[in-house]
Phi, psi and omega in degrees: 000313183289328173297324179293325178293316179298317176301317181299311181300319179292327183274000186235057183295338176214173189303316182298317177293323180297316180295324180289321178295318176301311180299315180298317182296321179295317177299318179295335181269002174101005176281133183271131176280122182256143174275120180296344178282344182270146175302141176295324180076188181275123179258156183220166182305140179090347179297139177234124176207167176213159180229143179247156176224126176053028177068009187220002172232148181220127173238125184241143183227141167234110189287137177277170182296332180254143177306150180300334177297329183266320186248357181072207178209155179245126188232134166247129179234146182209184174226148190256359178265157179216155180302141182194204182229125179270140173278127183282161171295155184052052193282333186293131176236113184281134182234180182295142177085011181079008179286143178238132175236162184250140179282128180229165172227153184284132171253122181073208185236071182284162171275097194295326181299335183284354177271351185283148166057039176224144179298129179237162178226181178246141175205156179153217178225149177241132184256125182238168181300141178239207180294326181208175188298321182275002181228059179291163176263152177249129175237132181274143182233130173217102179284107190265053173200156177299130183232332183221168172202143169261111187264139175288157170282137180303145180301334177298335178261356185212069192294344180265011190299327181272002172266356182102124180231134176282125184263143174265127180296328183273330181266314190274335191259027180267123182278147172279129184256321183171193181234128176290132182246000180195167183297326183295343183270346182300119181073009186232003185300314181295314180298324179296320178296311180303309184295320182294319179291323187260353181058053178231164176271146176307323183293338185273344181283123184258322180191181180202156164240095181243145184224154170284147176213151177296128181273352180277131188293153174294151181206171169257158174206176183108161181307321178251019187054044185267350180254151172248131175243125180192156162288154168069016170309321168272100015228022182297329180297324180285326174301312186287330175294321176296320178296314185294326181290317182298321180287334180272335186284141171287157171288150180211204181288327188264141176290136180255133185231130171242118184242110179253111185258161174258171171058028173294325185290346176241020172107357172069006184269058176227170182298335182250015179262173177292345179275356183269167175276012183308300182296313184302321181294321179294316180297321180295323176296318181293319182295318178298319180297321181289318191241352178075005176222143179294338182300331184298326180298312180295324175294321179296318178300321179292338182259002188270168172217135179250133168248112177269112192254112180210128192308151178252170182270118173285149175298128182258118185298344180271344186227053186294338182292345180278355187250156176297146186297325189237359183226067179234105179294153184240155174299131176089003183266001179103174182300152190242127172269135189249134180236154177202124180294333176277011177063034175280345178239150181285344185298138166222184186299320183291309179292328175295322175298322179294315183286324177299323179288324175301317178298315181299317178298327180278355182071037186239135175290157185223140180236168176238145176231133168223141178295144164309135186297340177266359186243122181288140179255182178259190182222179181210191187275352181305307185286330176298314177295318177297341181285337179254331172238107187288071186271148169282131181191172186230141167263129182208175177177168174279148180282130179225159172259157175058038178306131183077010166287163176298330172229130185249165180235129178235194185238133174299312185300319183297322180292322178292324173299317184297316181297321177295318179299316181294320180295322178294320182298318180288332189289000000 
């Protein structure tokens, strides 16, 4: 199971590649890919299908024996984007000595210092000419070798570096791409990489969405190989746990839904994010197909339950003062239910009780997380989704260290626990 997770992480350096990996796994498991432009038609119990949006969000459905209006649906949702750096248009910056660096902008909220002095690569999508202006083709790009690096300034020029240095997103975070070796390479290094990887002509490339990614493979470490080290554990580990559970769970009376959204790290307010009507419209179409009335959708929502799966903060042994006195989850302690009095999380006593009981039935330990009252916390997509679909639900996730670092640390046991709990939830 952990080997499968590590391979998924390595194959998913950005949202677009993660969505492709999820889609491929669903197709191989017998789920039918639907074109959202086509009529849904009459659906029946046992039907398995999925829909994608903007190449970066995936919603999968396995219809239960009972219509959603009667049995509701059980949904696990997560997000496939992670903090990183986006390559800007006209990105190449020529420097002295023929050095070329790339102009970037920050995506989400990364711990910027963790991106220094490590091999990086490029991944994303490239848009090329199609049959007409409104129908370009999309090609996915993943350069599977170290290609770039953001280098630190030597300590001799920055004696205060170990005392804390404020980093400039525009000045300090520009990666080195290469050295120009001839006239033909001037202004073309990045394009040469793109065209060489995809076997396309420069004239056919219209635009791209490309991002930096850690080129070092995911791995386990620790005396007993009990820890996971990888970029993008937040939140790809939850995406993959949801996928494994969906594929492992038997069909039953209740419809099972796996919803993987994009752009959580930037607020979810996109057509492929949890703040869009993307999922609601799909659920409404299914309910209407089953029952012939829109009222069925609203009945289904009232009988549904959502698990919003986004990683939680593990207790850090070097910084115990940052954590709540009595609610600080530990690595290896099981899935974490997240609470917040300001309603940044969807969890309440009812939904927490439901998920805790699911964990108990699965034979899995369960933990609680609440922020230290003097430390501001983050938020996730649970409440954003619930603001458009008034679902009963819980916010939870596996505990990790160094959230939003270029490489985060999780627990092998927690991933196994989570898959078991999710499988029980779907069953």
